[in-house]
ROMAR-757625 format. One record per residue (C-alpha): residue number from 0; residue in three letters; x, y, z. Coordinates in pm, whole numbers. Layout:
N
nr->NUM; rest->Ala; px->X; py->Y; pz->Z $
...
***
This chain:
329
nr->0; rest->Met; px->616; py->734; pz->454 $
nr->1; rest->Ser; px->788; py->413; pz->640 $
nr->2; rest->Ser; px->1134; py->383; pz->631 $
nr->3; rest->Asp; px->1116; py->31; pz->481 $
nr->4; rest->Arg; px->935; py->142; pz->155 $
nr->5; rest->Leu; px->1148; py->158; pz->-120 $
nr->6; rest->Phe; px->849; py->197; pz->-422 $
nr->7; rest->Glu; px->511; py->334; pz->-343 $
nr->8; rest->Val; px->325; py->286; pz->-658 $
nr->9; rest->Arg; px->-37; py->471; pz->-693 $
nr->10; rest->Asn; px->-271; py->475; pz->-983 $
nr->11; rest->Leu; px->-49; py->444; pz->-1195 $
nr->12; rest->Lys; px->-106; py->424; pz->-1585 $
nr->13; rest->Lys; px->28; py->315; pz->-1932 $
nr->14; rest->Tyr; px->-168; py->382; pz->-2208 $
nr->15; rest->Phe; px->-44; py->302; pz->-2559 $
nr->16; rest->Arg; px->-248; py->527; pz->-2884 $
nr->17; rest->Val; px->-374; py->261; pz->-3114 $
nr->18; rest->Gly; px->-471; py->267; pz->-3441 $
nr->19; rest->Gly; px->-471; py->516; pz->-3740 $
nr->20; rest->Gly; px->-579; py->811; pz->-3422 $
nr->21; rest->Ile; px->-930; py->876; pz->-3417 $
nr->22; rest->Ser; px->-1198; py->587; pz->-3511 $
nr->23; rest->Ala; px->-1513; py->724; pz->-3452 $
nr->24; rest->Gly; px->-1475; py->1058; pz->-3296 $
nr->25; rest->Arg; px->-1280; py->863; pz->-3017 $
nr->26; rest->Arg; px->-906; py->830; pz->-2947 $
nr->27; rest->Arg; px->-848; py->463; pz->-2883 $
nr->28; rest->Phe; px->-594; py->362; pz->-2625 $
nr->29; rest->Leu; px->-470; py->9; pz->-2519 $
nr->30; rest->Lys; px->-458; py->36; pz->-2160 $
nr->31; rest->Ala; px->-150; py->-161; pz->-2045 $
nr->32; rest->Val; px->-137; py->-50; pz->-1695 $
nr->33; rest->Asp; px->-466; py->74; pz->-1537 $
nr->34; rest->Asp; px->-475; py->260; pz->-1201 $
nr->35; rest->Val; px->-243; py->29; pz->-1035 $
nr->36; rest->Gly; px->-121; py->74; pz->-674 $
nr->37; rest->Phe; px->117; py->-119; pz->-404 $
nr->38; rest->Asp; px->429; py->-89; pz->-180 $
nr->39; rest->Ile; px->832; py->-265; pz->-207 $
nr->40; rest->Val; px->968; py->-296; pz->121 $
nr->41; rest->Arg; px->1306; py->-274; pz->142 $
nr->42; rest->Gly; px->1476; py->-633; pz->70 $
nr->43; rest->Glu; px->1203; py->-819; pz->-32 $
nr->44; rest->Thr; px->1083; py->-990; pz->-408 $
nr->45; rest->Leu; px->733; py->-888; pz->-524 $
nr->46; rest->Gly; px->683; py->-1146; pz->-773 $
nr->47; rest->Ile; px->392; py->-978; pz->-1085 $
nr->48; rest->Val; px->262; py->-1271; pz->-1232 $
nr->49; rest->Gly; px->-15; py->-1310; pz->-1515 $
nr->50; rest->Glu; px->-60; py->-1426; pz->-1890 $
nr->51; rest->Ser; px->119; py->-1260; pz->-2200 $
nr->52; rest->Gly; px->-10; py->-940; pz->-2249 $
nr->53; rest->Cys; px->-113; py->-825; pz->-1917 $
nr->54; rest->Gly; px->84; py->-543; pz->-1862 $
nr->55; rest->Lys; px->370; py->-704; pz->-1595 $
nr->56; rest->Ser; px->629; py->-576; pz->-1844 $
nr->57; rest->Thr; px->524; py->-252; pz->-1893 $
nr->58; rest->Leu; px->450; py->-229; pz->-1510 $
nr->59; rest->Gly; px->805; py->-259; pz->-1451 $
nr->60; rest->Arg; px->941; py->4; pz->-1723 $
nr->61; rest->Thr; px->657; py->257; pz->-1645 $
nr->62; rest->Met; px->736; py->238; pz->-1265 $
nr->63; rest->Ile; px->1153; py->321; pz->-1385 $
nr->64; rest->Arg; px->1066; py->550; pz->-1640 $
nr->65; rest->Leu; px->1198; py->379; pz->-1857 $
nr->66; rest->Leu; px->843; py->462; pz->-2016 $
nr->67; rest->Glu; px->649; py->780; pz->-1906 $
nr->68; rest->Pro; px->352; py->706; pz->-1719 $
nr->69; rest->Thr; px->9; py->818; pz->-1884 $
nr->70; rest->Gly; px->-93; py->905; pz->-1466 $
nr->71; rest->Gly; px->6; py->849; pz->-1121 $
nr->72; rest->Arg; px->255; py->864; pz->-880 $
nr->73; rest->Val; px->570; py->679; pz->-870 $
nr->74; rest->Leu; px->732; py->743; pz->-527 $
nr->75; rest->Phe; px->1102; py->629; pz->-498 $
nr->76; rest->Glu; px->1214; py->697; pz->-119 $
nr->77; rest->Gly; px->949; py->893; pz->-97 $
nr->78; rest->Arg; px->1008; py->1108; pz->-438 $
nr->79; rest->Asp; px->758; py->1125; pz->-709 $
nr->80; rest->Leu; px->996; py->1014; pz->-1013 $
nr->81; rest->Ala; px->678; py->1145; pz->-1250 $
nr->82; rest->Ser; px->754; py->1472; pz->-1156 $
nr->83; rest->Val; px->1174; py->1442; pz->-1147 $
nr->84; rest->Ser; px->1346; py->1583; pz->-1435 $
nr->85; rest->Asp; px->1610; py->1443; pz->-1711 $
nr->86; rest->Arg; px->1870; py->1526; pz->-1544 $
nr->87; rest->Asp; px->1779; py->1474; pz->-1223 $
nr->88; rest->Leu; px->1678; py->1160; pz->-1318 $
nr->89; rest->Lys; px->2001; py->1038; pz->-1442 $
nr->90; rest->Pro; px->2181; py->990; pz->-1086 $
nr->91; rest->Leu; px->1868; py->808; pz->-956 $
nr->92; rest->Arg; px->1891; py->529; pz->-1248 $
nr->93; rest->Arg; px->2211; py->405; pz->-1129 $
nr->94; rest->Arg; px->2032; py->280; pz->-805 $
nr->95; rest->Phe; px->1764; py->81; pz->-1031 $
nr->96; rest->Gln; px->1851; py->-162; pz->-1337 $
nr->97; rest->Met; px->1721; py->-434; pz->-1511 $
nr->98; rest->Ile; px->1732; py->-761; pz->-1586 $
nr->99; rest->Phe; px->1570; py->-866; pz->-1908 $
nr->100; rest->Gln; px->1443; py->-1216; pz->-2030 $
nr->101; rest->Asp; px->1658; py->-1312; pz->-2379 $
nr->102; rest->Pro; px->2041; py->-1303; pz->-2257 $
nr->103; rest->His; px->2119; py->-1344; pz->-2663 $
nr->104; rest->Ser; px->1983; py->-1024; pz->-2762 $
nr->105; rest->Ser; px->2047; py->-798; pz->-2455 $
nr->106; rest->Leu; px->2370; py->-853; pz->-2478 $
nr->107; rest->Asn; px->2564; py->-698; pz->-2766 $
nr->108; rest->Pro; px->2727; py->-897; pz->-2987 $
nr->109; rest->Arg; px->2980; py->-637; pz->-3049 $
nr->110; rest->Met; px->3121; py->-543; pz->-2774 $
nr->111; rest->Ser; px->3381; py->-766; pz->-2520 $
nr->112; rest->Val; px->3220; py->-877; pz->-2181 $
nr->113; rest->Arg; px->3440; py->-588; pz->-2022 $
nr->114; rest->Arg; px->3282; py->-350; pz->-2286 $
nr->115; rest->Ile; px->2974; py->-459; pz->-2186 $
nr->116; rest->Leu; px->3048; py->-430; pz->-1791 $
nr->117; rest->Glu; px->3219; py->-127; pz->-1828 $
nr->118; rest->Glu; px->2920; py->17; pz->-2012 $
nr->119; rest->Pro; px->2709; py->135; pz->-1819 $
nr->120; rest->Met; px->3006; py->279; pz->-1552 $
nr->121; rest->Val; px->3136; py->510; pz->-1858 $
nr->122; rest->Thr; px->2776; py->616; pz->-1834 $
nr->123; rest->His; px->2754; py->736; pz->-1515 $
nr->124; rest->Arg; px->3138; py->850; pz->-1559 $
nr->125; rest->Val; px->3348; py->569; pz->-1316 $
nr->126; rest->Pro; px->3727; py->616; pz->-1286 $
nr->127; rest->Arg; px->3889; py->413; pz->-1581 $
nr->128; rest->Ala; px->4085; py->210; pz->-1313 $
nr->129; rest->Asp; px->3780; py->176; pz->-1082 $
nr->130; rest->Arg; px->3627; py->14; pz->-1380 $
nr->131; rest->Arg; px->3856; py->-260; pz->-1470 $
nr->132; rest->Lys; px->3835; py->-370; pz->-1070 $
nr->133; rest->Lys; px->3474; py->-389; pz->-1069 $
nr->134; rest->Val; px->3465; py->-590; pz->-1377 $
nr->135; rest->Arg; px->3695; py->-851; pz->-1186 $
nr->136; rest->Glu; px->3431; py->-792; pz->-933 $
nr->137; rest->Leu; px->3155; py->-917; pz->-1098 $
nr->138; rest->Leu; px->3283; py->-1212; pz->-1310 $
nr->139; rest->Asp; px->3326; py->-1366; pz->-956 $
nr->140; rest->Ala; px->3003; py->-1256; pz->-837 $
nr->141; rest->Val; px->2832; py->-1426; pz->-1086 $
nr->142; rest->Gly; px->3061; py->-1685; pz->-1124 $
nr->143; rest->Met; px->3252; py->-1621; pz->-1449 $
nr->144; rest->Pro; px->3589; py->-1689; pz->-1456 $
nr->145; rest->Ala; px->3818; py->-1426; pz->-1528 $
nr->146; rest->Asp; px->3906; py->-1407; pz->-1862 $
nr->147; rest->Ala; px->3532; py->-1452; pz->-1990 $
nr->148; rest->Ala; px->3612; py->-1030; pz->-1973 $
nr->149; rest->His; px->3797; py->-1062; pz->-2347 $
nr->150; rest->Arg; px->3548; py->-1280; pz->-2449 $
nr->151; rest->Tyr; px->3215; py->-1217; pz->-2676 $
nr->152; rest->Pro; px->2876; py->-1315; pz->-2561 $
nr->153; rest->His; px->2822; py->-1556; pz->-2935 $
nr->154; rest->Glu; px->3138; py->-1769; pz->-2702 $
nr->155; rest->Phe; px->2911; py->-1854; pz->-2441 $
nr->156; rest->Ser; px->2613; py->-2079; pz->-2333 $
nr->157; rest->Gly; px->2245; py->-1917; pz->-2258 $
nr->158; rest->Gly; px->2296; py->-1965; pz->-1864 $
nr->159; rest->Gln; px->2651; py->-1786; pz->-1918 $
nr->160; rest->Arg; px->2494; py->-1525; pz->-2094 $
nr->161; rest->Gln; px->2198; py->-1476; pz->-1830 $
nr->162; rest->Arg; px->2478; py->-1473; pz->-1577 $
nr->163; rest->Ile; px->2684; py->-1152; pz->-1749 $
nr->164; rest->Gly; px->2351; py->-1012; pz->-1812 $
nr->165; rest->Ile; px->2304; py->-1038; pz->-1430 $
nr->166; rest->Ala; px->2686; py->-876; pz->-1324 $
nr->167; rest->Arg; px->2573; py->-611; pz->-1550 $
nr->168; rest->Ala; px->2231; py->-512; pz->-1371 $
nr->169; rest->Leu; px->2462; py->-487; pz->-1073 $
nr->170; rest->Ala; px->2751; py->-293; pz->-1211 $
nr->171; rest->Leu; px->2656; py->60; pz->-1028 $
nr->172; rest->Asn; px->2581; py->-117; pz->-703 $
nr->173; rest->Pro; px->2183; py->-41; pz->-715 $
nr->174; rest->Asp; px->1954; py->-48; pz->-509 $
nr->175; rest->Phe; px->1649; py->-203; pz->-695 $
nr->176; rest->Ile; px->1667; py->-483; pz->-978 $
nr->177; rest->Ile; px->1340; py->-542; pz->-1217 $
nr->178; rest->Ala; px->1390; py->-914; pz->-1324 $
nr->179; rest->Asp; px->1189; py->-890; pz->-1625 $
nr->180; rest->Glu; px->1139; py->-1290; pz->-1712 $
nr->181; rest->Pro; px->1501; py->-1411; pz->-1634 $
nr->182; rest->Val; px->1474; py->-1758; pz->-1672 $
nr->183; rest->Ala; px->1216; py->-1772; pz->-1972 $
nr->184; rest->Ala; px->1431; py->-1858; pz->-2259 $
nr->185; rest->Leu; px->1629; py->-2100; pz->-2046 $
nr->186; rest->Asp; px->1690; py->-2465; pz->-2021 $
nr->187; rest->Val; px->1490; py->-2617; pz->-1682 $
nr->188; rest->Ser; px->1828; py->-2746; pz->-1616 $
nr->189; rest->Ile; px->1947; py->-2433; pz->-1568 $
nr->190; rest->Gln; px->1697; py->-2195; pz->-1430 $
nr->191; rest->Ala; px->1707; py->-2337; pz->-1087 $
nr->192; rest->Gln; px->2081; py->-2241; pz->-1074 $
nr->193; rest->Ile; px->1983; py->-1892; pz->-1230 $
nr->194; rest->Ile; px->1699; py->-1824; pz->-956 $
nr->195; rest->Asn; px->2005; py->-1936; pz->-686 $
nr->196; rest->Leu; px->2224; py->-1710; pz->-771 $
nr->197; rest->Met; px->2005; py->-1426; pz->-802 $
nr->198; rest->Met; px->1880; py->-1549; pz->-460 $
nr->199; rest->Asp; px->2247; py->-1537; pz->-289 $
nr->200; rest->Leu; px->2318; py->-1192; pz->-491 $
nr->201; rest->Gln; px->2027; py->-1051; pz->-302 $
nr->202; rest->Lys; px->2139; py->-1138; pz->36 $
nr->203; rest->Glu; px->2532; py->-1044; pz->-57 $
nr->204; rest->Phe; px->2390; py->-702; pz->-222 $
nr->205; rest->Asn; px->2088; py->-641; pz->10 $
nr->206; rest->Leu; px->1866; py->-607; pz->-296 $
nr->207; rest->Thr; px->1547; py->-548; pz->-340 $
nr->208; rest->Tyr; px->1357; py->-703; pz->-668 $
nr->209; rest->Leu; px->1055; py->-681; pz->-863 $
nr->210; rest->Leu; px->1043; py->-1072; pz->-1044 $
nr->211; rest->Ile; px->800; py->-1042; pz->-1397 $
nr->212; rest->Ala; px->721; py->-1411; pz->-1448 $
nr->213; rest->His; px->460; py->-1670; pz->-1574 $
nr->214; rest->Asp; px->617; py->-1943; pz->-1435 $
nr->215; rest->Leu; px->415; py->-1940; pz->-1071 $
nr->216; rest->Ser; px->629; py->-2218; pz->-952 $
nr->217; rest->Val; px->964; py->-2014; pz->-995 $
nr->218; rest->Val; px->739; py->-1728; pz->-816 $
nr->219; rest->Glu; px->653; py->-1950; pz->-533 $
nr->220; rest->Tyr; px->998; py->-2023; pz->-477 $
nr->221; rest->Val; px->1203; py->-1672; pz->-495 $
nr->222; rest->Ser; px->920; py->-1440; pz->-378 $
nr->223; rest->Asp; px->801; py->-1290; pz->-48 $
nr->224; rest->Arg; px->453; py->-1106; pz->-190 $
nr->225; rest->Val; px->341; py->-1195; pz->-558 $
nr->226; rest->Gly; px->54; py->-965; pz->-714 $
nr->227; rest->Val; px->-159; py->-1145; pz->-964 $
nr->228; rest->Met; px->-216; py->-913; pz->-1310 $
nr->229; rest->Tyr; px->-507; py->-986; pz->-1577 $
nr->230; rest->Leu; px->-534; py->-732; pz->-1876 $
nr->231; rest->Gly; px->-372; py->-451; pz->-1690 $
nr->232; rest->Lys; px->-551; py->-444; pz->-1380 $
nr->233; rest->Leu; px->-401; py->-596; pz->-1040 $
nr->234; rest->Val; px->-620; py->-886; pz->-935 $
nr->235; rest->Glu; px->-476; py->-986; pz->-610 $
nr->236; rest->Leu; px->-122; py->-908; pz->-395 $
nr->237; rest->Thr; px->-55; py->-1098; pz->-81 $
nr->238; rest->Asp; px->225; py->-1267; pz->30 $
nr->239; rest->Arg; px->327; py->-1552; pz->-112 $
nr->240; rest->Asp; px->178; py->-1885; pz->100 $
nr->241; rest->Thr; px->-140; py->-1662; pz->189 $
nr->242; rest->Leu; px->-155; py->-1637; pz->-199 $
nr->243; rest->Tyr; px->-58; py->-2041; pz->-280 $
nr->244; rest->Arg; px->-279; py->-2129; pz->34 $
nr->245; rest->Glu; px->-560; py->-1930; pz->-15 $
nr->246; rest->Pro; px->-587; py->-1739; pz->-347 $
nr->247; rest->Leu; px->-927; py->-1541; pz->-342 $
nr->248; rest->His; px->-987; py->-1443; pz->-699 $
nr->249; rest->Pro; px->-1083; py->-1680; pz->-977 $
nr->250; rest->Tyr; px->-779; py->-1597; pz->-1210 $
nr->251; rest->Thr; px->-557; py->-1672; pz->-942 $
nr->252; rest->Gln; px->-708; py->-2015; pz->-899 $
nr->253; rest->Thr; px->-731; py->-2089; pz->-1226 $
nr->254; rest->Leu; px->-353; py->-2040; pz->-1249 $
nr->255; rest->Leu; px->-236; py->-2205; pz->-959 $
nr->256; rest->Lys; px->-440; py->-2502; pz->-1050 $
nr->257; rest->Ala; px->-239; py->-2502; pz->-1414 $
nr->258; rest->Ile; px->128; py->-2581; pz->-1249 $
nr->259; rest->Pro; px->198; py->-2943; pz->-1307 $
nr->260; rest->Val; px->155; py->-3149; pz->-1010 $
nr->261; rest->Pro; px->520; py->-3373; pz->-1009 $
nr->262; rest->Asp; px->367; py->-3684; pz->-855 $
nr->263; rest->Pro; px->178; py->-3919; pz->-1104 $
nr->264; rest->Glu; px->-34; py->-4002; pz->-799 $
nr->265; rest->Arg; px->-139; py->-3696; pz->-726 $
nr->266; rest->Ser; px->-441; py->-3481; pz->-936 $
nr->267; rest->Arg; px->-528; py->-3125; pz->-911 $
nr->268; rest->Glu; px->-927; py->-3051; pz->-949 $
nr->269; rest->Arg; px->-922; py->-2823; pz->-1290 $
nr->270; rest->Val; px->-1085; py->-2464; pz->-1270 $
nr->271; rest->Thr; px->-1148; py->-2424; pz->-1650 $
nr->272; rest->Leu; px->-1082; py->-2086; pz->-1871 $
nr->273; rest->Lys; px->-1332; py->-2024; pz->-2093 $
nr->274; rest->Gly; px->-1241; py->-1840; pz->-2444 $
nr->275; rest->Glu; px->-970; py->-1649; pz->-2481 $
nr->276; rest->Val; px->-797; py->-1303; pz->-2354 $
nr->277; rest->Pro; px->-1025; py->-1013; pz->-2444 $
nr->278; rest->Asp; px->-926; py->-742; pz->-2704 $
nr->279; rest->Pro; px->-729; py->-507; pz->-2451 $
nr->280; rest->Val; px->-814; py->-231; pz->-2654 $
nr->281; rest->His; px->-1209; py->-266; pz->-2569 $
nr->282; rest->Pro; px->-1162; py->-428; pz->-2230 $
nr->283; rest->Pro; px->-1487; py->-586; pz->-2096 $
nr->284; rest->Ala; px->-1738; py->-365; pz->-1853 $
nr->285; rest->Gly; px->-1738; py->-463; pz->-1537 $
nr->286; rest->Cys; px->-1494; py->-675; pz->-1404 $
nr->287; rest->Arg; px->-1260; py->-738; pz->-1703 $
nr->288; rest->Phe; px->-1218; py->-1146; pz->-1636 $
nr->289; rest->His; px->-1576; py->-1196; pz->-1615 $
nr->290; rest->Thr; px->-1618; py->-1321; pz->-1952 $
nr->291; rest->Arg; px->-1387; py->-1613; pz->-1881 $
nr->292; rest->Cys; px->-1481; py->-1653; pz->-1539 $
nr->293; rest->Pro; px->-1650; py->-1973; pz->-1414 $
nr->294; rest->Phe; px->-1837; py->-1818; pz->-1145 $
nr->295; rest->Ala; px->-1950; py->-1488; pz->-1280 $
nr->296; rest->Glu; px->-2269; py->-1322; pz->-1231 $
nr->297; rest->Glu; px->-2481; py->-1031; pz->-1329 $
nr->298; rest->Arg; px->-2314; py->-830; pz->-1069 $
nr->299; rest->Cys; px->-1981; py->-897; pz->-1273 $
nr->300; rest->Arg; px->-2092; py->-808; pz->-1616 $
nr->301; rest->Arg; px->-2182; py->-423; pz->-1479 $
nr->302; rest->Glu; px->-2018; py->-351; pz->-1185 $
nr->303; rest->Glu; px->-1641; py->-307; pz->-1180 $
nr->304; rest->Pro; px->-1533; py->-488; pz->-885 $
nr->305; rest->Ala; px->-1295; py->-242; pz->-636 $
nr->306; rest->Phe; px->-908; py->-367; pz->-504 $
nr->307; rest->Arg; px->-951; py->-403; pz->-119 $
nr->308; rest->Glu; px->-840; py->-552; pz->177 $
nr->309; rest->Val; px->-1027; py->-867; pz->226 $
nr->310; rest->Gly; px->-741; py->-1016; pz->499 $
nr->311; rest->Pro; px->-515; py->-856; pz->687 $
nr->312; rest->Gly; px->-240; py->-768; pz->363 $
nr->313; rest->His; px->-438; py->-964; pz->135 $
nr->314; rest->His; px->-636; py->-746; pz->-131 $
nr->315; rest->Ala; px->-837; py->-885; pz->-428 $
nr->316; rest->Ala; px->-1036; py->-761; pz->-686 $
nr->317; rest->Cys; px->-1336; py->-956; pz->-692 $
nr->318; rest->His; px->-1729; py->-883; pz->-598 $
nr->319; rest->Phe; px->-1690; py->-1230; pz->-382 $
nr->320; rest->Ala; px->-1355; py->-1302; pz->-258 $
nr->321; rest->Glu; px->-1538; py->-1303; pz->110 $
nr->322; rest->Lys; px->-1705; py->-1589; pz->-44 $
nr->323; rest->Phe; px->-1404; py->-1793; pz->-159 $
nr->324; rest->Ala; px->-1176; py->-1709; pz->197 $
nr->325; rest->Arg; px->-1450; py->-1871; pz->387 $
nr->326; rest->Ala; px->-1455; py->-2149; pz->158 $
nr->327; rest->Asp; px->-1130; py->-2231; pz->169 $
nr->328; rest->Ala; px->-1188; py->-2193; pz->572 $
***
């Protein structure tokens, strides 16, 4: 294992049993994450994008065992988290934290900001004197005044609440943070402030991020590499610049075409998405995207494409990825 790899995800699966149990003699499962694999390098930001319901948030929660994996392996600094006992997992948990989408519902309204920030430190038995000092440092780090410690979440704006949520995620000096749609619930005018704050904190505290988002413009601004998910599968993964310049999967192409162009004089070619997102309990055979893909052929309906390296560091799950690469060239 390279010393630069913080996480190694191998064939990760998370299935949820659905319905009333056994239907027509078979158990029914929603395959929220289905055979996903990638690495995360220390200090980088890996963006995961896709439509709602594609499995992005489940992937993040399963990686750090907020959800128990159905199968596969997640190695954190070479140690398989799936095989770690609950007792041994507790000291590891302080090293990976989460920033949630909705800063209103993720903060306990009955707690003062000081208690919210101290809560993870209490859980991990940080001494009282150190906790008080750390609260002041955290508020300063996220641009909040010291007197915010004595106030309650409802007294703050959405952007300020998200700053408090970020401060809480930093309370235990983590190495890795999953940011699950961290600006989706905020006004556009505030989103850039929070994103810039996260980038500054990444440099200051040497953080590694997994950024989950559906807004590709946010992902482009923040991420070093980008993975695209569809119906529980990773369909493309490469560095940010290559993905936005040369997408090799039709689903990625469609997502990129949907980004608004902030120039009335420019237009963008549209790639039409046909139909609705299929039922994830009964995903299509073959390529899961073929029912909506404008380029689908008979092979796509019969044969599931392998997730493979098409170019240096550029992986895609499409039978015709080389054709798209040649066309872009």
